[in-house]
C-alpha positions as MATLAB code, in Angstrom:
seq = 'XXXXXXXXXXXXXXXXXXXXXXXXXXXXXXXXXXXXXXXXXXXXXXXXXXXXXXXXXXXXXXXXXXXXXXXXXXXXXXXXXXXXXXXXXXXXXXXXXXXXXXXXXXXXXXXXXXXXXXXXXXX';
ca = [
       6.978   -0.908   18.144;
       5.770    0.677   14.923;
       2.260    1.922   14.266;
       0.887    2.307   10.741;
      -2.252    4.260    9.876;
      -3.757    4.239    6.382;
      -6.017    6.933    4.982;
      -7.393    8.094    1.663;
      -9.774    5.291    0.820;
     -13.266    5.904   -0.472;
     -15.750    5.402   -3.268;
     -14.722    6.234   -6.823;
     -16.069    5.500  -10.290;
     -14.237    3.207  -12.668;
     -11.471    5.083  -14.432;
     -10.985    7.420  -11.502;
      -8.076    7.901   -9.129;
      -7.344    7.764   -5.416;
      -4.215    8.319   -3.360;
      -3.721    6.282   -0.222;
      -1.393    7.372    2.548;
       0.285    5.321    5.256;
       1.719    7.273    8.181;
       4.242    5.519   10.401;
       4.964    6.351   14.023;
       6.823    4.819   16.914;
      10.221    3.219   16.504;
      10.306    3.755   12.769;
      13.229    3.754   10.436;
      13.402    5.593    7.151;
      15.209    2.572    5.780;
      12.336    0.134    6.411;
      10.804   -1.460    3.360;
       7.083   -0.809    3.043;
       4.405   -2.672    1.161;
       0.800   -2.323    0.099;
      -1.560   -5.285    0.096;
      -5.284   -5.682   -0.435;
      -8.043   -8.106    0.393;
     -11.392   -8.303   -1.341;
     -14.415   -9.998    0.253;
     -14.131  -13.758    0.047;
     -10.623  -13.617   -1.410;
      -7.138  -14.071   -0.044;
      -4.926  -11.107    0.658;
      -2.797  -10.204   -2.359;
       0.195   -8.018   -2.928;
      -0.062   -4.660   -4.658;
       3.261   -2.822   -4.480;
       6.328   -2.343   -2.311;
       9.107    0.188   -1.878;
      12.589   -0.320   -0.470;
      14.619    1.872    1.849;
      16.138    3.591   -1.202;
      12.763    3.982   -2.918;
      13.204    1.118   -5.384;
       9.739   -0.135   -6.290;
       8.096   -3.387   -7.323;
       4.526   -4.036   -8.400;
       2.081   -6.855   -8.807;
       1.278   -7.518  -12.467;
      -2.360   -6.587  -11.917;
      -1.504   -2.951  -11.080;
       1.599   -2.263  -13.185;
       1.243    0.927  -15.172;
      -1.738    2.079  -13.092;
      -0.470    2.311   -9.499;
       2.586    4.121   -8.174;
       4.123    3.673   -4.741;
       6.302    6.396   -3.257;
       7.611    7.546    0.098;
       8.374   10.787    1.868;
      10.960    9.791    4.435;
      10.917   13.198    6.114;
       7.240   12.627    6.915;
       7.537    8.881    7.551;
       4.732    8.409    5.057;
       4.242    6.052    2.135;
       1.771    6.713   -0.659;
      -0.073    4.616   -3.193;
      -1.324    6.592   -6.176;
      -4.015    4.570   -7.934;
      -5.105    5.594  -11.427;
      -7.439    4.012  -13.975;
      -9.228    2.190  -11.198;
     -11.349   -0.834  -12.026;
     -14.149   -2.541  -10.071;
     -11.733   -5.442   -9.505;
      -9.574   -3.071   -7.450;
     -12.292   -2.934   -4.793;
     -10.793   -4.174   -1.526;
      -9.500   -3.200    1.875;
      -5.988   -1.870    1.356;
      -3.336   -2.410    3.993;
       0.128   -0.981    4.354;
       2.847   -3.005    5.995;
       6.419   -2.467    7.116;
       9.393   -4.660    7.761;
      12.710   -3.878    9.475;
      14.737   -4.734    6.409;
      16.050   -2.672    3.532;
      14.776   -4.637    0.532;
      11.199   -4.476   -0.704;
       9.101   -7.616   -0.964;
       5.688   -8.592   -2.291;
       5.405  -11.505    0.161;
       3.040  -10.561    2.959;
       4.517  -13.040    5.447;
       7.790  -11.117    5.361;
       6.177   -8.039    6.913;
       6.130   -7.392   10.644;
       3.957   -4.310   11.066;
       0.462   -3.798    9.664;
      -2.060   -0.990    9.537;
      -5.784   -1.368   10.130;
      -6.695   -0.986    6.464;
      -8.712    1.474    4.407;
     -11.638    0.580    2.159;
     -11.473    1.312   -1.551;
     -14.642    0.798   -3.568;
     -14.706    1.235   -7.328;
     -18.124    1.419   -8.935;
     -18.789    0.424  -12.534;
];
């Protein structure tokens, strides 16, 4: 079993930055693909970014150029650097992992999920 714990959420003004972290523990593999997803109140969960076992990255169009996903395999931690934040970025952010090498932006392809961390962007 794999446990994922997100941290780093909070309240920030529009235009500001936050860095989310996702620490993995348990039967982890440094080759697992990891993803970030978010869900705003009253909306469906949507993809944000994902990173493969070799650190190849993919992004949702809504965050391209503003968000950066990265991983530190030695620490079993994945990061989401969020810059130029907008009120529309307000949501609970979840990290997810899957026991496959390739990254994916499809949430149903992920096996392990964290509990989420709240990000609120004020205008």
